[in-house]
C-alpha positions in Angstrom: -9.3 3.9 16.5 -7.4 6.4 14.4 -6.3 5.9 10.9 -3.8 8.2 9.0 -2.6 7.7 5.5 -3.8 7.2 1.9 -5.9 4.6 0.2 -5.3 4.9 -3.5 -8.6 4.0 -5.2 -8.8 2.9 -8.8 -12.1 4.7 -9.4 -14.6 2.9 -11.6 -16.7 4.5 -14.3 -20.1 6.2 -13.8 -19.6 7.5 -10.2 -18.3 10.8 -9.0 -15.2 11.3 -6.9 -17.4 12.3 -4.0 -19.3 9.1 -4.4 -16.0 7.2 -3.9 -15.3 9.2 -0.7 -18.7 8.4 0.7 -18.3 4.7 -0.1 -14.9 4.5 1.4 -16.1 6.3 4.6 -19.0 3.9 4.9 -16.6 0.9 4.5 -14.2 2.2 7.1 -16.7 3.0 9.8 -17.3 -0.6 11.2 -13.5 -0.9 11.8 -12.3 2.6 12.5 -15.4 4.6 13.4 -15.7 8.2 12.1 -12.7 9.1 9.9 -11.7 12.5 8.5 -11.5 12.0 4.8 -11.0 13.7 1.5 -9.7 13.2 -2.1 -6.9 14.7 -4.1 -8.0 15.7 -7.6 -11.5 15.2 -9.0 -12.2 12.7 -11.7 -15.3 13.0 -14.0 -17.9 10.2 -13.7 -16.9 9.1 -17.2 -13.3 8.8 -16.2 -11.6 6.0 -14.3 -8.3 5.5 -12.5 -6.1 6.8 -9.8 -8.0 8.7 -7.1 -6.0 9.0 -3.8 -8.2 9.2 -0.7 -6.6 11.0 2.3 -7.5 9.8 5.8 -6.9 11.5 9.1 -3.7 13.5 9.2 -3.2 12.9 5.5 -6.0 15.3 4.8 -3.5 18.1 5.8 -1.5 17.3 2.6 -4.4 17.6 0.2 -3.4 21.2 -0.8 0.1 20.0 -1.6 -1.3 17.1 -3.7 -3.1 19.5 -5.9 0.3 20.5 -7.3 1.0 17.0 -8.6 1.8 16.2 -12.2 -0.8 13.8 -13.6 -0.8 11.3 -16.4 -3.8 10.1 -18.4 -4.6 7.7 -21.2 -7.5 8.9 -23.4 -9.1 8.3 -26.7 -10.4 10.8 -29.2 -13.4 9.8 -31.4 -13.2 11.9 -34.5 -16.2 13.0 -36.6 -18.2 14.7 -33.9 -17.8 17.5 -31.3 -20.1 17.4 -28.3 -21.4 20.1 -25.9 -19.5 18.5 -23.0 -16.4 17.4 -25.0 -17.1 13.8 -24.0 -19.5 11.0 -24.9 -22.2 12.3 -22.5 -23.0 15.5 -24.4 -25.1 16.4 -27.4 -23.5 16.5 -30.8 -23.0 20.2 -31.8 -20.7 19.8 -34.8 -19.8 17.1 -37.3 -17.0 16.5 -39.7 -16.4 14.0 -42.5 -12.7 14.4 -42.2 -10.9 11.7 -40.1 -7.2 12.3 -39.8 -4.5 9.7 -40.3 -1.8 8.6 -37.8 0.8 10.7 -39.7 -1.4 13.8 -39.7 -2.1 13.5 -36.0 1.6 13.1 -35.2 2.5 16.1 -37.2 0.4 18.5 -35.1 1.1 17.0 -31.6 4.3 19.0 -31.0 2.4 22.3 -31.0 0.6 21.1 -27.8 3.8 20.5 -25.9 5.2 22.8 -23.3 3.4 26.0 -22.2 -0.1 26.1 -23.7 -3.4 28.0 -23.2 -6.6 25.9 -22.7 -10.2 26.9 -22.7 -11.8 24.6 -20.1 -15.0 22.8 -21.1 -18.2 24.7 -20.5 -19.3 21.6 -18.5 -16.7 22.0 -15.8 -16.5 23.1 -12.2 -14.9 26.5 -12.9 -16.7 29.4 -11.3 -18.1 32.2 -13.5 -19.3 35.1 -11.4 -19.7 32.8 -8.4 -21.5 30.0 -10.2 -20.2 26.7 -11.5 -19.9 26.6 -15.3 -21.7 23.3 -15.6 -24.7 24.8 -13.8 -24.8 27.8 -16.2 -24.5 25.4 -19.1 -27.3 23.2 -17.9 -29.5 26.3 -17.5 -28.8 27.2 -21.2 -27.0 30.4 -20.3 -24.5 31.9 -22.7 -21.1 32.6 -21.2 -17.4 32.6 -22.0 -14.6 30.9 -20.2 -11.2 32.7 -20.4 -8.2 30.7 -21.5 -6.0 29.2 -18.8 -2.3 28.6 -19.0 -1.0 25.1 -18.5 2.1 23.0 -19.2 2.2 19.6 -21.0 5.3 17.5 -20.4 4.5 14.6 -22.7 1.9 13.9 -25.4 2.0 10.7 -27.4 -0.2 8.9 -29.9 -0.4 5.3 -28.7 -2.5 3.4 -31.2 -5.4 3.5 -33.7 -8.4 1.8 -32.2 -10.7 1.9 -35.3 -11.3 4.0 -38.4 -12.2 7.1 -36.4 -10.8 6.5 -32.9 -7.2 7.0 -31.6 -5.7 6.4 -28.2 -3.2 8.9 -26.6 -1.2 9.4 -23.4 -0.5 12.8 -21.8 1.3 14.1 -18.8 0.5 17.6 -17.6 0.5 20.0 -14.6 -2.5 20.6 -12.3 -5.6 22.2 -13.8 -5.2 20.4 -17.1 -8.4 19.4 -19.0 -8.1 16.2 -21.1 -11.5 17.0 -22.7 -10.2 20.4 -23.9 -7.1 19.0 -25.5 -9.1 16.3 -27.3 -11.4 19.0 -28.7 -8.5 21.2 -29.7 -6.5 18.4 -31.3 -9.5 17.6 -33.5 -10.0 21.3 -34.4 -6.3 21.7 -35.2 -6.8 18.9 -37.8 -9.9 20.6 -39.3 -12.0 17.9 -37.9 -14.2 17.4 -34.9 -13.7 15.1 -31.9 -14.5 14.3 -28.3 -13.1 12.2 -25.5 -14.5 8.6 -25.7 -12.3 7.1 -23.0 -10.4 8.6 -20.1 -8.3 6.9 -17.5 -5.9 8.6 -15.0 -2.8 6.3 -14.6 -0.8 8.5 -12.2 -1.2 11.4 -9.8 2.2 12.3 -8.4 3.5 9.3 -6.6 0.2 7.5 -6.8 -0.3 5.1 -9.7 -2.2 2.1 -10.8 0.4 -0.3 -9.3 -0.3 1.0 -5.8 -4.1 1.4 -6.3 -6.9 -0.8 -5.1 -10.5 -1.3 -6.4 -13.5 -0.5 -4.2 -14.6 -4.1 -4.3 -11.2 -5.4 -3.1 -11.1 -2.7 -0.4 -14.5 -3.8 0.9 -13.4 -7.5 1.1 -10.2 -6.6 3.0 -12.1 -4.4 5.4 -14.6 -7.1 6.0 -11.8 -9.6 6.8 -10.1 -6.9 9.0 -13.4 -6.5 11.0 -13.6 -10.2 11.6 -9.9 -10.8 12.4 -9.4 -7.4 14.3 -5.9 -7.4 12.7 -5.6 -3.7 11.8 -1.9 -4.0 11.3 -2.4 -6.2 8.2 -4.8 -3.7 6.8 -2.2 -1.0 7.3 0.5 -2.9 5.5 -1.7 -4.2 2.7 -3.8 -1.1 1.8 -2.7 2.0 3.7 0.0 4.2 2.2 1.8 6.4 4.9 1.1 10.2 5.1 4.7 10.9 4.0 4.1 8.9 0.8 1.9 11.7 -0.5 4.9 14.1 -0.1 7.4 12.0 -1.9 8.2 14.9 -4.2 9.1 17.2 -1.3 12.7 17.1 -0.1 13.4 16.2 3.5 15.5 18.6 5.5 17.9 17.3 8.1 17.4 19.1 11.4 17.9 18.4 15.1 15.2 17.3 17.4 15.4 20.6 19.2 14.9 22.5 16.0 12.0 20.2 15.1 10.3 20.9 18.4 10.7 24.7 18.0 9.1 24.5 14.5 6.3 22.4 15.8 5.6 25.0 18.5 5.4 27.7 15.9 8.9 29.2 16.5 11.0 30.4 13.6 14.6 29.2 12.9 17.3 31.2 11.2 18.1 29.5 7.9 21.7 30.7 7.5 23.0 27.5 9.0 21.4 25.4 6.2 23.0 25.1 2.8 21.2 25.0 -0.6 17.8 26.0 0.7 15.5 27.4 -1.9 12.9 30.0 -0.9 10.6 28.7 -3.6 10.4 25.2 -2.2 8.7 23.3 0.6 10.6 20.9 2.8 9.4 18.1 5.0 10.7 17.1 8.4 10.9 13.4 9.3 11.3 12.6 13.0 11.6 9.1 14.4 10.7 7.7 11.0 7.4 9.7 10.9 6.4 12.9 9.1 6.6 15.8 11.6 6.0 18.9 9.6 6.1 20.7 6.3 8.1 23.9 6.4 9.2 26.8 4.1 11.9 29.4 3.9 10.6 33.0 4.2 12.6 36.2 4.9 15.6 34.2 6.0 13.7 32.0 8.5 12.3 28.5 8.4 8.6 28.6 9.2 6.1 25.8 9.7 3.4 25.4 7.0 1.8 22.2 8.5 2.3 20.1 11.6 1.4 16.4 11.7 0.4 14.5 14.8 1.4 10.9 14.0 
């Protein structure tokens, strides 16, 4: 039995994103058999929250999902900087200075818009073909070059205790919350690390349309007993097109749709307001048919979906 779509998991703490994929795959097997599966955007073991799991044809959209804007809630514990920029690492620097709410708010605007970040040394970035976290664990000395990113919103939410504050940030892909926590503390002539991290949205996926692993397991057990897969689809599964909500739909004829699906190109001069920098999706018979792009005056297929 095939299954296509997304299950938006609210990832718990202390497991990896790949652990979640393995658990979901194992839960699905008694009902759906072997399922093609992947996730869109890794979360650290010490982070919780939105982790969309792509199934079947939805795995074809993972590359597009990587472009999603993401929103996080996180806390900075001031007074210490760690080797991993989170609570898991060793303390490598301390400071007696703990900033006030007003002092923090004064420096936040400098982190808005286009910024440069140096990713944590304990990250998956490759340095000469090797993961940075592997080099760091081996005690090797290396540098990570700054990377450009864009922060849309950054707000101080509340003071948790004398040395800990909670924030909310929305940024583009490739953003490191651990880095901004470290850099905010340094900008205040203090030291700090991420003590709490939760992703609350990833493009159209958010906590409201998420489900815990425990709840998913119960629903699948009931589905296996009742054999009512339609209820599982309506209660849990988000359609493949949901993951492409940010991509505009282009209105074309069925004949044009078939040509594109067969790899043929279509002249774009009969379509108005098409942007060569944008992707477009084709919906046919209420189902996602393809993702296309404009190139050299022609519409060309990027991905075809078999739904």
